[in-house]
PASEBA-1860 file (N, C-alpha, C; in nm, 3 decimals):
! residues 175
1> MMQTDREY> 2.313/0.072/1.416/2.284/0.025/1.549/2.140/-0.017/1.564 ~ 2.055/0.036/1.479/1.913/0.005/1.490/1.887/-0.144/1.480 ~ 1.961/-0.213/1.400/1.946/-0.358/1.386/1.979/-0.426/1.517 ~ 2.080/-0.378/1.587/2.119/-0.436/1.715/2.007/-0.421/1.818 ~ 1.944/-0.302/1.821/1.831/-0.280/1.913/1.724/-0.386/1.890 ~ 1.692/-0.404/1.764/1.585/-0.497/1.729/1.623/-0.642/1.765 ~ 1.749/-0.677/1.742/1.793/-0.813/1.774/1.782/-0.841/1.923 ~ 1.825/-0.746/2.005/1.811/-0.762/2.150/1.663/-0.774/2.188
9> AEALFMLA> 1.582/-0.685/2.133/1.439/-0.685/2.166/1.372/-0.816/2.122 ~ 1.407/-0.863/2.003/1.347/-0.988/1.954/1.386/-1.106/2.043 ~ 1.511/-1.112/2.085/1.555/-1.222/2.171/1.479/-1.219/2.304 ~ 1.468/-1.102/2.363/1.396/-1.091/2.490/1.247/-1.119/2.471 ~ 1.192/-1.072/2.360/1.050/-1.095/2.334/1.021/-1.244/2.317 ~ 1.109/-1.314/2.248/1.091/-1.459/2.230/1.090/-1.529/2.365 ~ 1.179/-1.489/2.455/1.180/-1.546/2.590/1.051/-1.514/2.663 ~ 1.008/-1.390/2.653/0.885/-1.347/2.721/0.765/-1.426/2.669
17> AEENQVEA> 0.757/-1.444/2.538/0.646/-1.518/2.479/0.651/-1.664/2.521 ~ 0.770/-1.722/2.520/0.788/-1.861/2.559/0.748/-1.884/2.705 ~ 0.778/-1.786/2.790/0.745/-1.794/2.932/0.602/-1.746/2.960 ~ 0.532/-1.699/2.855/0.398/-1.641/2.869/0.401/-1.524/2.967 ~ 0.503/-1.440/2.952/0.526/-1.328/3.044/0.544/-1.195/2.970 ~ 0.483/-1.182/2.853/0.503/-1.061/2.773/0.462/-0.937/2.852 ~ 0.348/-0.943/2.917/0.300/-0.826/2.991/0.391/-0.795/3.111 ~ 0.432/-0.897/3.184/0.520/-0.876/3.300/0.654/-0.817/3.255
25> YSEALSVI> 0.709/-0.868/3.146/0.836/-0.816/3.095/0.818/-0.671/3.048 ~ 0.706/-0.645/2.984/0.677/-0.511/2.935/0.673/-0.412/3.051 ~ 0.606/-0.449/3.158/0.598/-0.360/3.275/0.735/-0.341/3.338 ~ 0.813/-0.447/3.351/0.947/-0.438/3.409/1.036/-0.349/3.322 ~ 1.029/-0.366/3.192/1.110/-0.284/3.102/1.072/-0.136/3.112 ~ 0.944/-0.110/3.129/0.898/0.027/3.144/0.957/0.091/3.269 ~ 0.958/0.017/3.379/1.016/0.068/3.504/1.165/0.095/3.486 ~ 1.236/0.001/3.425/1.380/0.017/3.405/1.409/0.133/3.311
33> RDAVTDNP> 1.335/0.140/3.200/1.357/0.251/3.105/1.336/0.386/3.174 ~ 1.229/0.397/3.254/1.203/0.523/3.324/1.316/0.555/3.422 ~ 1.363/0.454/3.494/1.471/0.475/3.591/1.598/0.521/3.521 ~ 1.629/0.458/3.411/1.752/0.493/3.337/1.738/0.630/3.271 ~ 1.621/0.659/3.216/1.599/0.788/3.150/1.602/0.902/3.252 ~ 1.544/0.879/3.370/1.540/0.982/3.472/1.676/1.003/3.539 ~ 1.767/0.909/3.524/1.899/0.915/3.587/2.009/0.889/3.484 ~ 2.036/0.986/3.398/2.137/0.963/3.293/2.276/0.932/3.350
41> EYTEFLAS> 2.304/0.978/3.470/2.434/0.948/3.531/2.445/0.798/3.561 ~ 2.332/0.733/3.588/2.334/0.588/3.612/2.369/0.514/3.482 ~ 2.313/0.561/3.372/2.345/0.502/3.242/2.494/0.519/3.212 ~ 2.546/0.637/3.240/2.688/0.663/3.217/2.773/0.570/3.303 ~ 2.731/0.549/3.427/2.803/0.458/3.517/2.804/0.317/3.458 ~ 2.685/0.268/3.414/2.675/0.132/3.361/2.752/0.115/3.230 ~ 2.768/0.225/3.157/2.837/0.218/3.027/2.987/0.245/3.037 ~ 3.031/0.293/3.151/3.170/0.337/3.164/3.270/0.221/3.166
49> PAVPLEER> 3.363/0.219/3.073/3.467/0.117/3.076/3.566/0.139/3.191 ~ 3.562/0.258/3.253/3.650/0.287/3.366/3.604/0.217/3.493 ~ 3.476/0.178/3.496/3.421/0.107/3.612/3.433/-0.043/3.582 ~ 3.491/-0.120/3.674/3.504/-0.264/3.649/3.368/-0.329/3.620 ~ 3.369/-0.422/3.526/3.246/-0.489/3.485/3.174/-0.551/3.605 ~ 3.248/-0.615/3.695/3.185/-0.679/3.811/3.106/-0.578/3.894 ~ 3.159/-0.458/3.906/3.093/-0.352/3.983/2.965/-0.307/3.913 ~ 2.971/-0.294/3.782/2.853/-0.253/3.706/2.744/-0.361/3.713
57> LAAVEEAF> 2.785/-0.488/3.700/2.688/-0.598/3.706/2.626/-0.607/3.846 ~ 2.706/-0.583/3.949/2.654/-0.583/4.086/2.553/-0.470/4.105 ~ 2.578/-0.356/4.042/2.485/-0.243/4.051/2.352/-0.277/3.983 ~ 2.359/-0.347/3.871/2.236/-0.391/3.803/2.158/-0.486/3.892 ~ 2.229/-0.581/3.950/2.165/-0.679/4.039/2.099/-0.610/4.158 ~ 2.170/-0.514/4.215/2.117/-0.443/4.332/1.994/-0.360/4.296 ~ 2.000/-0.291/4.183/1.890/-0.202/4.142/1.769/-0.278/4.091 ~ 1.792/-0.387/4.017/1.681/-0.453/3.948/1.664/-0.600/3.985
65> GKMPEYIV> 1.729/-0.644/4.091/1.728/-0.785/4.130/1.590/-0.843/4.155 ~ 1.491/-0.759/4.184/1.355/-0.810/4.209/1.272/-0.822/4.082 ~ 1.330/-0.782/3.971/1.264/-0.795/3.841/1.271/-0.941/3.796 ~ 1.193/-0.977/3.693/1.206/-1.114/3.639/1.352/-1.144/3.602 ~ 1.391/-1.269/3.623/1.529/-1.312/3.604/1.585/-1.274/3.466 ~ 1.507/-1.297/3.362/1.557/-1.269/3.228/1.573/-1.119/3.202 ~ 1.495/-1.038/3.271/1.511/-0.893/3.256/1.645/-0.850/3.316 ~ 1.677/-0.902/3.433/1.805/-0.871/3.495/1.920/-0.921/3.407
73> SFMKILCE> 1.906/-1.042/3.355/2.009/-1.096/3.264/2.022/-1.010/3.140 ~ 1.911/-0.963/3.088/1.910/-0.875/2.971/1.991/-0.748/3.000 ~ 1.967/-0.687/3.116/2.041/-0.567/3.154/2.191/-0.597/3.167 ~ 2.223/-0.712/3.223/2.364/-0.748/3.239/2.431/-0.770/3.103 ~ 2.359/-0.832/3.011/2.414/-0.852/2.877/2.439/-0.719/2.808 ~ 2.346/-0.625/2.824/2.366/-0.492/2.767/2.493/-0.428/2.824 ~ 2.513/-0.444/2.955/2.636/-0.389/3.018/2.761/-0.459/2.965 ~ 2.757/-0.590/2.962/2.874/-0.667/2.917/2.913/-0.633/2.774
81> NRHVKMLP> 2.813/-0.611/2.689/2.840/-0.584/2.548/2.850/-0.435/2.517 ~ 2.850/-0.354/2.622/2.860/-0.208/2.608/2.750/-0.148/2.521 ~ 2.629/-0.198/2.540/2.513/-0.148/2.468/2.405/-0.094/2.560 ~ 2.440/-0.064/2.684/2.339/-0.021/2.781/2.274/0.112/2.741 ~ 2.343/0.194/2.666/2.286/0.322/2.623/2.173/0.304/2.523 ~ 2.163/0.186/2.462/2.055/0.164/2.367/1.931/0.102/2.432 ~ 1.929/0.096/2.565/1.814/0.039/2.635/1.681/0.100/2.592 ~ 1.667/0.235/2.587/1.537/0.290/2.546/1.492/0.241/2.408
89> ECVNEFYK> 1.587/0.229/2.314/1.552/0.181/2.180/1.512/0.034/2.184 ~ 1.580/-0.044/2.266/1.545/-0.187/2.282/1.404/-0.201/2.338 ~ 1.372/-0.118/2.437/1.238/-0.122/2.497/1.133/-0.083/2.393 ~ 1.161/0.020/2.314/1.067/0.060/2.210/1.044/-0.053/2.110 ~ 1.151/-0.121/2.071/1.138/-0.235/1.979/1.057/-0.348/2.043 ~ 1.078/-0.372/2.171/1.002/-0.474/2.244/0.853/-0.439/2.238 ~ 0.821/-0.311/2.263/0.680/-0.268/2.260/0.620/-0.284/2.120 ~ 0.698/-0.256/2.018/0.648/-0.275/1.881/0.613/-0.421/1.857
97> LKMALSGR> 0.697/-0.511/1.904/0.670/-0.654/1.889/0.545/-0.693/1.967 ~ 0.531/-0.640/2.086/0.412/-0.667/2.168/0.286/-0.618/2.097 ~ 0.295/-0.500/2.041/0.179/-0.442/1.969/0.145/-0.528/1.848 ~ 0.244/-0.571/1.775/0.221/-0.653/1.656/0.153/-0.784/1.695 ~ 0.195/-0.842/1.806/0.135/-0.966/1.853/-0.012/-0.947/1.887 ~ -0.045/-0.831/1.939/-0.184/-0.805/1.977/-0.267/-0.744/1.865 ~ -0.207/-0.729/1.746/-0.282/-0.673/1.632/-0.306/-0.524/1.645 ~ -0.217/-0.455/1.714/-0.231/-0.311/1.734/-0.102/-0.242/1.687
105> TVANIYSA> -0.113/-0.113/1.667/0.003/-0.033/1.631/-0.012/0.106/1.691 ~ 0.099/0.174/1.706/0.099/0.310/1.759/0.104/0.407/1.642 ~ 0.023/0.513/1.652/0.024/0.618/1.551/0.053/0.750/1.621 ~ 0.160/0.817/1.577/0.189/0.952/1.626/0.116/1.049/1.535 ~ 0.023/1.125/1.593/-0.061/1.216/1.516/-0.027/1.359/1.558 ~ 0.034/1.432/1.466/0.077/1.569/1.491/-0.024/1.666/1.432 ~ -0.058/1.768/1.509/-0.148/1.872/1.458/-0.104/2.006/1.517 ~ -0.141/2.114/1.448/-0.103/2.248/1.494/-0.186/2.290/1.614
113> VELTQEQK> -0.307/2.237/1.623/-0.398/2.268/1.734/-0.459/2.137/1.785 ~ -0.517/2.143/1.903/-0.584/2.026/1.961/-0.698/1.982/1.869 ~ -0.703/1.853/1.838/-0.810/1.799/1.754/-0.936/1.777/1.839 ~ -1.052/1.794/1.776/-1.176/1.765/1.846/-1.193/1.614/1.855 ~ -1.281/1.569/1.942/-1.303/1.425/1.954/-1.353/1.367/1.823 ~ -1.435/1.441/1.753/-1.486/1.395/1.623/-1.372/1.379/1.522 ~ -1.279/1.474/1.519/-1.164/1.465/1.430/-1.075/1.347/1.467 ~ -1.053/1.328/1.597/-0.973/1.216/1.644/-1.036/1.083/1.600
121> NSVINKLR> -1.166/1.071/1.619/-1.235/0.947/1.580/-1.224/0.923/1.431 ~ -1.237/1.028/1.351/-1.227/1.015/1.206/-1.087/0.967/1.165 ~ -0.985/1.026/1.222/-0.846/0.988/1.190/-0.822/0.843/1.229 ~ -0.865/0.804/1.349/-0.844/0.668/1.396/-0.916/0.568/1.306 ~ -1.038/0.598/1.269/-1.113/0.506/1.180/-1.043/0.489/1.046 ~ -0.990/0.597/0.991/-0.918/0.587/0.863/-0.789/0.507/0.878 ~ -0.720/0.528/0.989/-0.595/0.453/1.013/-0.623/0.304/1.032 ~ -0.733/0.272/1.097/-0.770/0.130/1.113/-0.789/0.065/0.976
129> KVTGKGID> -0.855/0.138/0.886/-0.878/0.084/0.751/-0.747/0.068/0.675 ~ -0.658/0.165/0.688/-0.530/0.162/0.616/-0.439/0.050/0.668 ~ -0.431/0.036/0.801/-0.338/-0.060/0.860/-0.400/-0.197/0.884 ~ -0.531/-0.202/0.898/-0.597/-0.327/0.933/-0.572/-0.367/1.078 ~ -0.531/-0.270/1.160/-0.499/-0.297/1.300/-0.569/-0.198/1.391 ~ -0.574/-0.234/1.519/-0.618/-0.139/1.619/-0.513/-0.031/1.634 ~ -0.555/0.088/1.667/-0.463/0.202/1.673/-0.455/0.254/1.816 ~ -0.333/0.272/1.864/-0.307/0.340/1.990/-0.250/0.477/1.953
137> PVYIIDKS> -0.334/0.580/1.957/-0.288/0.712/1.911/-0.207/0.786/2.017 ~ -0.109/0.862/1.969/-0.034/0.955/2.053/-0.050/1.090/1.983 ~ -0.122/1.182/2.050/-0.149/1.312/1.992/-0.042/1.411/2.036 ~ 0.015/1.482/1.936/0.125/1.575/1.963/0.093/1.708/1.896 ~ 0.097/1.816/1.974/0.075/1.949/1.918/0.208/1.999/1.863 ~ 0.207/2.039/1.735/0.326/2.092/1.669/0.284/2.215/1.590 ~ 0.297/2.331/1.653/0.251/2.457/1.593/0.322/2.490/1.462 ~ 0.440/2.430/1.439/0.513/2.458/1.316/0.441/2.402/1.193
145> LIGGIKID> 0.344/2.314/1.212/0.270/2.258/1.098/0.175/2.360/1.036 ~ 0.145/2.466/1.109/0.057/2.575/1.069/-0.089/2.530/1.068 ~ -0.118/2.419/1.006/-0.253/2.362/1.000/-0.244/2.223/0.941 ~ -0.356/2.152/0.940/-0.357/2.015/0.889/-0.296/1.919/0.991 ~ -0.270/1.795/0.946/-0.209/1.697/1.035/-0.100/1.619/0.963 ~ -0.014/1.560/1.046/0.091/1.470/0.997/0.081/1.346/1.084 ~ 0.090/1.228/1.021/0.077/1.103/1.094/0.195/1.012/1.063 ~ 0.256/0.958/1.170/0.360/0.857/1.156/0.304/0.726/1.211
153> VEGKTYDG> 0.293/0.626/1.124/0.241/0.496/1.166/0.310/0.387/1.087 ~ 0.358/0.286/1.157/0.424/0.170/1.097/0.534/0.207/0.998 ~ 0.614/0.306/1.034/0.727/0.345/0.951/0.690/0.431/0.831 ~ 0.565/0.470/0.821/0.521/0.555/0.710/0.476/0.689/0.764 ~ 0.495/0.794/0.683/0.451/0.927/0.721/0.349/0.975/0.620 ~ 0.237/1.021/0.672/0.131/1.081/0.591/0.127/1.227/0.633 ~ 0.168/1.316/0.542/0.181/1.457/0.577/0.082/1.542/0.499 ~ -0.024/1.583/0.566/-0.125/1.670/0.506/-0.122/1.807/0.571
161> SIKNRLKD> -0.004/1.846/0.621/0.008/1.974/0.689/0.023/2.088/0.589 ~ -0.014/2.206/0.632/0.004/2.325/0.549/0.152/2.352/0.527 ~ 0.232/2.327/0.629/0.377/2.343/0.618/0.431/2.260/0.502 ~ 0.387/2.136/0.491/0.433/2.047/0.384/0.383/2.096/0.248 ~ 0.259/2.141/0.244/0.203/2.192/0.116/0.278/2.316/0.070 ~ 0.312/2.405/0.164/0.389/2.524/0.129/0.528/2.486/0.077 ~ 0.588/2.384/0.138/0.718/2.334/0.092/0.706/2.283/-0.051 ~ 0.596/2.209/-0.080/0.575/2.158/-0.216/0.561/2.271/-0.316
169> VKDVILG> 0.487/2.377/-0.279/0.470/2.493/-0.367/0.605/2.560/-0.392 ~ 0.683/2.574/-0.285/0.815/2.635/-0.298/0.903/2.553/-0.392 ~ 0.899/2.421/-0.380/0.978/2.334/-0.467/0.938/2.350/-0.613 ~ 0.807/2.365/-0.640/0.759/2.382/-0.777/0.807/2.516/-0.832 ~ 0.797/2.619/-0.748/0.836/2.754/-0.794/0.985/2.761/-0.823 ~ 1.065/2.702/-0.734/1.209/2.706/-0.751/1.262/2.606/-0.853 ~ 1.174/2.514/-0.892/1.209/2.417/-0.995/1.288/2.308/-0.943
END
């Protein structure tokens, strides 16, 4: 299904870029994603084959009719094709495309404890060198790491956590 998410996002992104509305579409998608995430029963309603399609499309129009036209059409297409539950993934893919266009990327940085500003700056500078892009960091505390950090950026994971090192030692011992 991941390919489908990306295809929807790419199609919408191409429209947004063509209309010079990437930022407006991004903001609208954020509002819709938050509304759908905060109201899972609404997603179930839009995805339900028991509810007539016309009723579901009317609900989309009523809820999001003030959004850009292509955003509303995008939501209707998701309903028609029974893919409305993948909206959050589509939005994430849209954001990735937006970030790529702007020469930036998101890095999820996991640590067992809060990093100091100096440590954060050091990590960001290293990631800039590795990726050649600007970095939008997301810092996540994960006490299970015990110590060290783990970074997910551009589909790659760099794991320098103590938890990972202990796992490696265990693998060597057990053969």
